[in-house]
Backbone as XML, in Angstrom:
<?xml version="1.0"?>
<chain id="A" units="angstrom">
  <residue number="1" name="MET">
    <atom name="N" x="97.497" y="-55.929" z="38.729"/>
    <atom name="CA" x="98.002" y="-56.893" z="37.745"/>
    <atom name="C" x="99.048" y="-56.402" z="37.042"/>
  </residue>
  <residue number="2" name="SER">
    <atom name="N" x="100.328" y="-56.609" z="37.367"/>
    <atom name="CA" x="101.496" y="-55.912" z="36.566"/>
    <atom name="C" x="102.360" y="-57.075" z="35.992"/>
  </residue>
  <residue number="3" name="ARG">
    <atom name="N" x="102.691" y="-58.042" z="36.453"/>
    <atom name="CA" x="103.667" y="-58.996" z="36.057"/>
    <atom name="C" x="102.875" y="-60.293" z="35.796"/>
  </residue>
  <residue number="4" name="VAL">
    <atom name="N" x="103.600" y="-61.052" z="34.756"/>
    <atom name="CA" x="103.163" y="-62.358" z="34.535"/>
    <atom name="C" x="104.273" y="-63.151" z="33.786"/>
  </residue>
  <residue number="5" name="PHE">
    <atom name="N" x="104.403" y="-64.697" z="34.145"/>
    <atom name="CA" x="105.384" y="-65.274" z="33.415"/>
    <atom name="C" x="104.929" y="-66.094" z="32.384"/>
  </residue>
  <residue number="6" name="ILE">
    <atom name="N" x="105.506" y="-66.358" z="31.381"/>
    <atom name="CA" x="105.274" y="-67.235" z="30.328"/>
    <atom name="C" x="105.960" y="-68.492" z="30.297"/>
  </residue>
  <residue number="7" name="VAL">
    <atom name="N" x="105.502" y="-69.608" z="30.233"/>
    <atom name="CA" x="106.448" y="-70.762" z="30.449"/>
    <atom name="C" x="105.701" y="-71.782" z="29.493"/>
  </residue>
  <residue number="8" name="ALA">
    <atom name="N" x="106.604" y="-72.614" z="28.756"/>
    <atom name="CA" x="105.990" y="-73.435" z="27.658"/>
    <atom name="C" x="105.071" y="-74.560" z="28.465"/>
  </residue>
  <residue number="9" name="VAL">
    <atom name="N" x="105.763" y="-75.278" z="29.240"/>
    <atom name="CA" x="105.067" y="-76.461" z="29.843"/>
    <atom name="C" x="105.172" y="-76.627" z="31.400"/>
  </residue>
  <residue number="10" name="PRO">
    <atom name="N" x="104.149" y="-76.953" z="32.127"/>
    <atom name="CA" x="104.082" y="-76.864" z="33.652"/>
    <atom name="C" x="105.360" y="-77.743" z="33.975"/>
  </residue>
  <residue number="11" name="ASP">
    <atom name="N" x="105.864" y="-78.669" z="33.492"/>
    <atom name="CA" x="107.075" y="-79.451" z="33.980"/>
    <atom name="C" x="108.218" y="-78.397" z="34.256"/>
  </residue>
  <residue number="12" name="GLU">
    <atom name="N" x="108.329" y="-77.195" z="33.598"/>
    <atom name="CA" x="109.603" y="-76.471" z="33.736"/>
    <atom name="C" x="109.428" y="-75.670" z="35.019"/>
  </residue>
  <residue number="13" name="VAL">
    <atom name="N" x="108.223" y="-75.664" z="35.718"/>
    <atom name="CA" x="108.068" y="-74.936" z="36.971"/>
    <atom name="C" x="107.498" y="-75.727" z="37.891"/>
  </residue>
  <residue number="14" name="ASN">
    <atom name="N" x="107.803" y="-77.027" z="37.722"/>
    <atom name="CA" x="107.186" y="-78.095" z="38.735"/>
    <atom name="C" x="105.655" y="-77.970" z="38.872"/>
  </residue>
  <residue number="15" name="ILE">
    <atom name="N" x="105.052" y="-77.561" z="37.732"/>
    <atom name="CA" x="103.450" y="-77.621" z="37.626"/>
    <atom name="C" x="102.865" y="-76.426" z="38.477"/>
  </residue>
  <residue number="16" name="GLN">
    <atom name="N" x="103.699" y="-75.449" z="38.889"/>
    <atom name="CA" x="103.218" y="-74.398" z="39.752"/>
    <atom name="C" x="102.421" y="-73.318" z="39.021"/>
  </residue>
  <residue number="17" name="GLY">
    <atom name="N" x="101.290" y="-72.730" z="39.395"/>
    <atom name="CA" x="100.569" y="-71.717" z="38.755"/>
    <atom name="C" x="100.812" y="-70.198" z="38.959"/>
  </residue>
  <residue number="18" name="GLU">
    <atom name="N" x="102.057" y="-70.251" z="39.758"/>
    <atom name="CA" x="102.621" y="-68.777" z="40.076"/>
    <atom name="C" x="104.186" y="-69.093" z="40.298"/>
  </residue>
  <residue number="19" name="ILE">
    <atom name="N" x="104.723" y="-67.979" z="39.989"/>
    <atom name="CA" x="106.223" y="-67.785" z="40.404"/>
    <atom name="C" x="106.319" y="-66.478" z="41.156"/>
  </residue>
  <residue number="20" name="LEU">
    <atom name="N" x="106.884" y="-66.545" z="42.387"/>
    <atom name="CA" x="107.114" y="-65.293" z="43.258"/>
    <atom name="C" x="105.884" y="-64.556" z="43.527"/>
  </residue>
  <residue number="21" name="GLY">
    <atom name="N" x="104.669" y="-65.258" z="43.606"/>
    <atom name="CA" x="103.389" y="-64.368" z="43.628"/>
    <atom name="C" x="102.600" y="-63.828" z="42.340"/>
  </residue>
  <residue number="22" name="SER">
    <atom name="N" x="103.458" y="-64.101" z="41.209"/>
    <atom name="CA" x="102.852" y="-63.489" z="39.917"/>
    <atom name="C" x="102.357" y="-64.832" z="39.305"/>
  </residue>
  <residue number="23" name="PRO">
    <atom name="N" x="101.111" y="-64.763" z="38.350"/>
    <atom name="CA" x="100.600" y="-65.862" z="37.834"/>
    <atom name="C" x="101.420" y="-66.364" z="36.633"/>
  </residue>
  <residue number="24" name="VAL">
    <atom name="N" x="101.337" y="-67.560" z="36.112"/>
    <atom name="CA" x="102.056" y="-68.268" z="35.053"/>
    <atom name="C" x="100.982" y="-68.427" z="34.013"/>
  </residue>
  <residue number="25" name="ILE">
    <atom name="N" x="101.165" y="-68.150" z="32.780"/>
    <atom name="CA" x="100.580" y="-68.535" z="31.659"/>
    <atom name="C" x="101.382" y="-69.589" z="30.800"/>
  </residue>
  <residue number="26" name="PHE">
    <atom name="N" x="100.911" y="-70.869" z="30.633"/>
    <atom name="CA" x="101.439" y="-71.899" z="30.016"/>
    <atom name="C" x="101.224" y="-71.874" z="28.433"/>
  </residue>
  <residue number="27" name="SER">
    <atom name="N" x="102.144" y="-71.494" z="27.688"/>
    <atom name="CA" x="101.969" y="-71.223" z="26.220"/>
    <atom name="C" x="102.126" y="-72.337" z="25.251"/>
  </residue>
  <residue number="28" name="GLY">
    <atom name="N" x="102.746" y="-73.262" z="25.741"/>
    <atom name="CA" x="102.894" y="-74.591" z="24.848"/>
    <atom name="C" x="104.277" y="-74.399" z="24.153"/>
  </residue>
  <residue number="29" name="VAL">
    <atom name="N" x="104.850" y="-75.178" z="23.501"/>
    <atom name="CA" x="106.167" y="-75.127" z="22.870"/>
    <atom name="C" x="106.322" y="-74.372" z="21.515"/>
  </residue>
  <residue number="30" name="GLY">
    <atom name="N" x="107.311" y="-73.397" z="21.553"/>
    <atom name="CA" x="107.544" y="-72.893" z="20.172"/>
    <atom name="C" x="107.394" y="-71.341" z="20.275"/>
  </residue>
  <residue number="31" name="LYS">
    <atom name="N" x="107.869" y="-70.713" z="19.264"/>
    <atom name="CA" x="107.867" y="-69.038" z="19.230"/>
    <atom name="C" x="106.540" y="-68.728" z="19.004"/>
  </residue>
  <residue number="32" name="ILE">
    <atom name="N" x="105.811" y="-69.293" z="17.958"/>
    <atom name="CA" x="104.434" y="-68.904" z="17.767"/>
    <atom name="C" x="103.680" y="-68.884" z="19.013"/>
  </residue>
  <residue number="33" name="ASN">
    <atom name="N" x="103.559" y="-70.158" z="19.963"/>
    <atom name="CA" x="102.775" y="-70.122" z="20.903"/>
    <atom name="C" x="103.171" y="-69.153" z="22.083"/>
  </residue>
  <residue number="34" name="ALA">
    <atom name="N" x="104.469" y="-68.881" z="22.117"/>
    <atom name="CA" x="104.968" y="-67.844" z="23.104"/>
    <atom name="C" x="104.522" y="-66.554" z="22.753"/>
  </residue>
  <residue number="35" name="ALA">
    <atom name="N" x="104.530" y="-66.165" z="21.347"/>
    <atom name="CA" x="103.924" y="-64.879" z="20.825"/>
    <atom name="C" x="102.488" y="-64.771" z="21.304"/>
  </residue>
  <residue number="36" name="MET">
    <atom name="N" x="101.795" y="-65.918" z="20.883"/>
    <atom name="CA" x="100.284" y="-65.798" z="21.183"/>
    <atom name="C" x="99.998" y="-65.627" z="22.853"/>
  </residue>
  <residue number="37" name="ALA">
    <atom name="N" x="100.803" y="-66.159" z="23.604"/>
    <atom name="CA" x="100.744" y="-66.172" z="25.088"/>
    <atom name="C" x="101.142" y="-64.775" z="25.351"/>
  </residue>
  <residue number="38" name="ALA">
    <atom name="N" x="102.218" y="-64.059" z="24.864"/>
    <atom name="CA" x="102.584" y="-62.704" z="25.216"/>
    <atom name="C" x="101.205" y="-61.725" z="24.796"/>
  </residue>
  <residue number="39" name="TYR">
    <atom name="N" x="100.745" y="-61.919" z="23.575"/>
    <atom name="CA" x="99.665" y="-61.117" z="23.195"/>
    <atom name="C" x="98.533" y="-61.393" z="24.192"/>
  </residue>
  <residue number="40" name="ARG">
    <atom name="N" x="98.108" y="-62.537" z="24.527"/>
    <atom name="CA" x="97.019" y="-62.660" z="25.519"/>
    <atom name="C" x="97.515" y="-61.916" z="26.902"/>
  </residue>
  <residue number="41" name="ALA">
    <atom name="N" x="98.732" y="-61.970" z="27.322"/>
    <atom name="CA" x="99.176" y="-61.354" z="28.633"/>
    <atom name="C" x="98.835" y="-59.824" z="28.564"/>
  </residue>
  <residue number="42" name="PHE">
    <atom name="N" x="99.324" y="-59.327" z="27.364"/>
    <atom name="CA" x="99.303" y="-57.822" z="27.241"/>
    <atom name="C" x="97.715" y="-57.400" z="27.249"/>
  </residue>
  <residue number="43" name="SER">
    <atom name="N" x="97.033" y="-58.287" z="26.364"/>
    <atom name="CA" x="95.597" y="-58.083" z="26.335"/>
    <atom name="C" x="94.897" y="-58.022" z="27.602"/>
  </residue>
  <residue number="44" name="GLU">
    <atom name="N" x="95.267" y="-59.065" z="28.512"/>
    <atom name="CA" x="94.558" y="-59.042" z="29.825"/>
    <atom name="C" x="95.137" y="-57.882" z="30.740"/>
  </residue>
  <residue number="45" name="GLY">
    <atom name="N" x="95.972" y="-57.031" z="30.316"/>
    <atom name="CA" x="96.390" y="-55.940" z="30.993"/>
    <atom name="C" x="97.593" y="-56.025" z="31.777"/>
  </residue>
  <residue number="46" name="TYR">
    <atom name="N" x="98.457" y="-57.085" z="31.663"/>
    <atom name="CA" x="99.933" y="-57.309" z="32.377"/>
    <atom name="C" x="100.699" y="-56.196" z="31.655"/>
  </residue>
  <residue number="47" name="LYS">
    <atom name="N" x="101.539" y="-55.638" z="32.415"/>
    <atom name="CA" x="102.544" y="-54.599" z="32.147"/>
    <atom name="C" x="103.913" y="-55.007" z="31.910"/>
  </residue>
  <residue number="48" name="GLU">
    <atom name="N" x="104.245" y="-56.145" z="32.551"/>
    <atom name="CA" x="105.542" y="-56.749" z="32.525"/>
    <atom name="C" x="105.332" y="-58.303" z="32.384"/>
  </residue>
  <residue number="49" name="VAL">
    <atom name="N" x="105.850" y="-58.642" z="31.088"/>
    <atom name="CA" x="105.752" y="-60.174" z="30.750"/>
    <atom name="C" x="107.220" y="-60.803" z="30.608"/>
  </residue>
  <residue number="50" name="ILE">
    <atom name="N" x="107.370" y="-61.967" z="31.281"/>
    <atom name="CA" x="108.665" y="-62.441" z="31.411"/>
    <atom name="C" x="108.536" y="-63.753" z="30.951"/>
  </residue>
  <residue number="51" name="ASN">
    <atom name="N" x="109.338" y="-64.101" z="29.833"/>
    <atom name="CA" x="109.120" y="-65.383" z="29.259"/>
    <atom name="C" x="110.292" y="-66.147" z="29.580"/>
  </residue>
  <residue number="52" name="ILE">
    <atom name="N" x="110.164" y="-67.296" z="30.291"/>
    <atom name="CA" x="111.255" y="-68.053" z="30.817"/>
    <atom name="C" x="111.206" y="-69.380" z="30.208"/>
  </residue>
  <residue number="53" name="GLY">
    <atom name="N" x="112.399" y="-70.244" z="30.226"/>
    <atom name="CA" x="112.216" y="-71.597" z="29.613"/>
    <atom name="C" x="113.454" y="-72.298" z="30.033"/>
  </residue>
  <residue number="54" name="SER">
    <atom name="N" x="113.596" y="-73.635" z="29.478"/>
    <atom name="CA" x="114.779" y="-74.463" z="30.029"/>
    <atom name="C" x="115.601" y="-74.732" z="28.653"/>
  </residue>
  <residue number="55" name="CYS">
    <atom name="N" x="116.756" y="-75.111" z="28.740"/>
    <atom name="CA" x="117.515" y="-75.703" z="27.753"/>
    <atom name="C" x="118.714" y="-76.557" z="28.436"/>
  </residue>
  <residue number="56" name="GLY">
    <atom name="N" x="119.352" y="-76.999" z="27.553"/>
    <atom name="CA" x="120.468" y="-77.952" z="28.058"/>
    <atom name="C" x="121.813" y="-77.373" z="27.980"/>
  </residue>
  <residue number="57" name="SER">
    <atom name="N" x="122.778" y="-77.983" z="28.904"/>
    <atom name="CA" x="124.161" y="-77.504" z="28.811"/>
    <atom name="C" x="125.038" y="-78.542" z="29.605"/>
  </residue>
  <residue number="58" name="LEU">
    <atom name="N" x="126.204" y="-78.693" z="28.780"/>
    <atom name="CA" x="127.123" y="-79.530" z="29.593"/>
    <atom name="C" x="128.067" y="-78.822" z="30.539"/>
  </residue>
  <residue number="59" name="LYS">
    <atom name="N" x="127.894" y="-77.459" z="30.611"/>
    <atom name="CA" x="128.797" y="-76.678" z="31.710"/>
    <atom name="C" x="128.047" y="-76.159" z="32.891"/>
  </residue>
  <residue number="60" name="LEU">
    <atom name="N" x="126.637" y="-75.993" z="32.729"/>
    <atom name="CA" x="125.990" y="-75.407" z="33.843"/>
    <atom name="C" x="125.155" y="-76.384" z="34.737"/>
  </residue>
  <residue number="61" name="SER">
    <atom name="N" x="124.996" y="-76.207" z="35.843"/>
    <atom name="CA" x="124.088" y="-77.104" z="36.754"/>
    <atom name="C" x="122.626" y="-76.933" z="36.465"/>
  </residue>
  <residue number="62" name="PRO">
    <atom name="N" x="122.049" y="-78.081" z="36.578"/>
    <atom name="CA" x="120.455" y="-77.820" z="36.446"/>
    <atom name="C" x="119.902" y="-76.739" z="37.478"/>
  </residue>
  <residue number="63" name="GLY">
    <atom name="N" x="119.122" y="-75.939" z="36.777"/>
    <atom name="CA" x="118.453" y="-74.971" z="37.796"/>
    <atom name="C" x="119.082" y="-73.580" z="37.791"/>
  </residue>
  <residue number="64" name="GLN">
    <atom name="N" x="120.253" y="-73.582" z="37.138"/>
    <atom name="CA" x="120.968" y="-72.350" z="37.116"/>
    <atom name="C" x="120.547" y="-71.362" z="36.142"/>
  </residue>
  <residue number="65" name="LEU">
    <atom name="N" x="120.278" y="-70.179" z="36.653"/>
    <atom name="CA" x="119.844" y="-68.958" z="35.698"/>
    <atom name="C" x="120.910" y="-68.510" z="34.787"/>
  </residue>
  <residue number="66" name="VAL">
    <atom name="N" x="120.525" y="-68.323" z="33.558"/>
    <atom name="CA" x="121.592" y="-67.569" z="32.779"/>
    <atom name="C" x="120.867" y="-66.381" z="32.082"/>
  </residue>
  <residue number="67" name="LYS">
    <atom name="N" x="121.724" y="-65.403" z="32.130"/>
    <atom name="CA" x="121.370" y="-64.138" z="31.278"/>
    <atom name="C" x="121.803" y="-64.145" z="29.905"/>
  </residue>
  <residue number="68" name="VAL">
    <atom name="N" x="120.996" y="-64.311" z="28.952"/>
    <atom name="CA" x="121.383" y="-64.381" z="27.538"/>
    <atom name="C" x="121.999" y="-63.083" z="26.933"/>
  </residue>
  <residue number="69" name="GLY">
    <atom name="N" x="123.034" y="-63.082" z="26.232"/>
    <atom name="CA" x="123.620" y="-61.754" z="25.627"/>
    <atom name="C" x="123.521" y="-61.853" z="24.138"/>
  </residue>
  <residue number="70" name="GLN">
    <atom name="N" x="123.471" y="-63.032" z="23.572"/>
    <atom name="CA" x="123.103" y="-63.075" z="22.014"/>
    <atom name="C" x="122.486" y="-64.387" z="21.652"/>
  </residue>
  <residue number="71" name="VAL">
    <atom name="N" x="121.816" y="-64.266" z="20.611"/>
    <atom name="CA" x="121.136" y="-65.503" z="20.034"/>
    <atom name="C" x="121.458" y="-65.605" z="18.688"/>
  </residue>
  <residue number="72" name="PHE">
    <atom name="N" x="121.146" y="-66.724" z="18.126"/>
    <atom name="CA" x="121.412" y="-67.166" z="16.954"/>
    <atom name="C" x="120.138" y="-67.598" z="16.363"/>
  </residue>
  <residue number="73" name="GLN">
    <atom name="N" x="119.653" y="-67.115" z="15.095"/>
    <atom name="CA" x="118.388" y="-67.543" z="14.527"/>
    <atom name="C" x="118.393" y="-68.906" z="14.097"/>
  </residue>
  <residue number="74" name="ASP">
    <atom name="N" x="117.293" y="-69.747" z="14.117"/>
    <atom name="CA" x="116.958" y="-70.879" z="13.826"/>
    <atom name="C" x="116.046" y="-71.090" z="12.573"/>
  </residue>
  <residue number="75" name="ILE">
    <atom name="N" x="115.755" y="-69.768" z="12.018"/>
    <atom name="CA" x="114.695" y="-69.766" z="11.007"/>
    <atom name="C" x="115.382" y="-70.629" z="9.689"/>
  </residue>
  <residue number="76" name="ASP">
    <atom name="N" x="114.247" y="-71.087" z="8.909"/>
    <atom name="CA" x="114.703" y="-71.728" z="7.782"/>
    <atom name="C" x="113.983" y="-71.293" z="6.521"/>
  </residue>
  <residue number="77" name="ALA">
    <atom name="N" x="114.613" y="-70.414" z="5.815"/>
    <atom name="CA" x="113.825" y="-69.705" z="4.736"/>
    <atom name="C" x="114.422" y="-69.998" z="3.349"/>
  </residue>
  <residue number="78" name="THR">
    <atom name="N" x="115.211" y="-71.208" z="3.422"/>
    <atom name="CA" x="115.698" y="-71.639" z="2.252"/>
    <atom name="C" x="114.529" y="-72.156" z="1.254"/>
  </residue>
  <residue number="79" name="PRO">
    <atom name="N" x="114.683" y="-71.798" z="-0.068"/>
    <atom name="CA" x="115.866" y="-71.319" z="-0.668"/>
    <atom name="C" x="116.255" y="-69.889" z="-0.955"/>
  </residue>
  <residue number="80" name="LEU">
    <atom name="N" x="115.304" y="-69.276" z="-0.214"/>
    <atom name="CA" x="115.428" y="-67.814" z="-0.409"/>
    <atom name="C" x="116.699" y="-67.228" z="0.008"/>
  </residue>
  <residue number="81" name="ILE">
    <atom name="N" x="117.196" y="-67.773" z="1.126"/>
    <atom name="CA" x="118.340" y="-67.270" z="1.824"/>
    <atom name="C" x="119.167" y="-68.359" z="2.538"/>
  </residue>
  <residue number="82" name="GLU">
    <atom name="N" x="120.328" y="-68.449" z="2.979"/>
    <atom name="CA" x="120.883" y="-69.367" z="3.739"/>
    <atom name="C" x="120.211" y="-69.663" z="5.098"/>
  </residue>
  <residue number="83" name="TYR">
    <atom name="N" x="120.310" y="-70.949" z="5.561"/>
    <atom name="CA" x="119.433" y="-71.342" z="6.838"/>
    <atom name="C" x="120.294" y="-70.416" z="7.962"/>
  </residue>
  <residue number="84" name="GLY">
    <atom name="N" x="119.283" y="-70.131" z="8.947"/>
    <atom name="CA" x="119.656" y="-69.117" z="9.979"/>
    <atom name="C" x="119.586" y="-67.571" z="9.711"/>
  </residue>
  <residue number="85" name="ASN">
    <atom name="N" x="119.150" y="-67.318" z="8.573"/>
    <atom name="CA" x="119.036" y="-65.839" z="8.242"/>
    <atom name="C" x="117.675" y="-65.498" z="7.806"/>
  </residue>
  <residue number="86" name="THR">
    <atom name="N" x="117.282" y="-64.227" z="7.967"/>
    <atom name="CA" x="115.910" y="-63.827" z="7.611"/>
    <atom name="C" x="115.869" y="-63.119" z="6.301"/>
  </residue>
  <residue number="87" name="PRO">
    <atom name="N" x="115.074" y="-63.418" z="5.330"/>
    <atom name="CA" x="115.173" y="-62.881" z="4.074"/>
    <atom name="C" x="114.876" y="-61.331" z="4.308"/>
  </residue>
  <residue number="88" name="PHE">
    <atom name="N" x="115.640" y="-60.618" z="3.339"/>
    <atom name="CA" x="115.449" y="-59.187" z="3.280"/>
    <atom name="C" x="115.990" y="-58.365" z="4.485"/>
  </residue>
  <residue number="89" name="GLU">
    <atom name="N" x="116.607" y="-58.935" z="5.485"/>
    <atom name="CA" x="117.309" y="-58.377" z="6.484"/>
    <atom name="C" x="118.784" y="-58.459" z="6.640"/>
  </residue>
  <residue number="90" name="ALA">
    <atom name="N" x="119.435" y="-57.482" z="6.780"/>
    <atom name="CA" x="121.010" y="-57.436" z="6.811"/>
    <atom name="C" x="121.425" y="-58.205" z="8.077"/>
  </residue>
  <residue number="91" name="ALA">
    <atom name="N" x="122.604" y="-58.789" z="8.071"/>
    <atom name="CA" x="123.155" y="-59.490" z="9.359"/>
    <atom name="C" x="121.962" y="-60.051" z="10.294"/>
  </residue>
  <residue number="92" name="SER">
    <atom name="N" x="121.174" y="-60.839" z="9.832"/>
    <atom name="CA" x="120.067" y="-61.386" z="10.601"/>
    <atom name="C" x="120.286" y="-62.708" z="11.266"/>
  </residue>
  <residue number="93" name="SER">
    <atom name="N" x="121.585" y="-63.264" z="11.140"/>
    <atom name="CA" x="121.835" y="-64.556" z="11.724"/>
    <atom name="C" x="122.052" y="-64.664" z="13.251"/>
  </residue>
  <residue number="94" name="GLN">
    <atom name="N" x="122.335" y="-63.302" z="13.796"/>
    <atom name="CA" x="122.714" y="-63.260" z="15.182"/>
    <atom name="C" x="121.966" y="-61.999" z="15.772"/>
  </residue>
  <residue number="95" name="ILE">
    <atom name="N" x="121.522" y="-61.949" z="16.965"/>
    <atom name="CA" x="120.838" y="-60.942" z="17.553"/>
    <atom name="C" x="121.521" y="-60.668" z="18.681"/>
  </residue>
  <residue number="96" name="VAL">
    <atom name="N" x="122.291" y="-59.534" z="18.919"/>
    <atom name="CA" x="122.883" y="-59.257" z="20.134"/>
    <atom name="C" x="122.131" y="-58.326" z="21.000"/>
  </residue>
  <residue number="97" name="LEU">
    <atom name="N" x="121.793" y="-59.115" z="22.234"/>
    <atom name="CA" x="120.989" y="-58.359" z="23.355"/>
    <atom name="C" x="121.828" y="-57.475" z="24.309"/>
  </residue>
  <residue number="98" name="ASP">
    <atom name="N" x="122.911" y="-57.984" z="24.565"/>
    <atom name="CA" x="123.915" y="-57.290" z="25.724"/>
    <atom name="C" x="125.350" y="-57.681" z="25.414"/>
  </residue>
  <residue number="99" name="THR">
    <atom name="N" x="126.022" y="-56.726" z="25.128"/>
    <atom name="CA" x="127.394" y="-57.147" z="24.725"/>
    <atom name="C" x="128.367" y="-57.272" z="26.079"/>
  </residue>
  <residue number="100" name="ASP">
    <atom name="N" x="127.684" y="-57.192" z="27.403"/>
    <atom name="CA" x="128.367" y="-57.564" z="28.444"/>
    <atom name="C" x="128.345" y="-59.045" z="28.774"/>
  </residue>
  <residue number="101" name="TYR">
    <atom name="N" x="127.789" y="-59.849" z="28.056"/>
    <atom name="CA" x="127.527" y="-61.246" z="28.206"/>
    <atom name="C" x="127.847" y="-62.069" z="26.988"/>
  </residue>
  <residue number="102" name="ASP">
    <atom name="N" x="128.399" y="-63.341" z="27.170"/>
    <atom name="CA" x="128.695" y="-64.210" z="26.140"/>
    <atom name="C" x="127.506" y="-65.026" z="25.665"/>
  </residue>
</chain>
């Protein structure tokens, strides 16, 4: 038991219970549900947890895989701080994961 995939809803993987021979945990929609599913996966002994999901694009073909290089926060902690920023954290509106990707 080394790898598991986390997917929000069955429709994202055509209701399959596994991907490339590894099991799938359906988390439900949202970051909190994904975090709870990741906790469950690690608690069950999985060493590699891959969270996949779907999104929309006007440039990419359906089904195309995209490696993400940066993300922007969607947190709303107003009135403590401007939308998209985390209170008490400097430069929190953007998270750079990999500078080789846009």
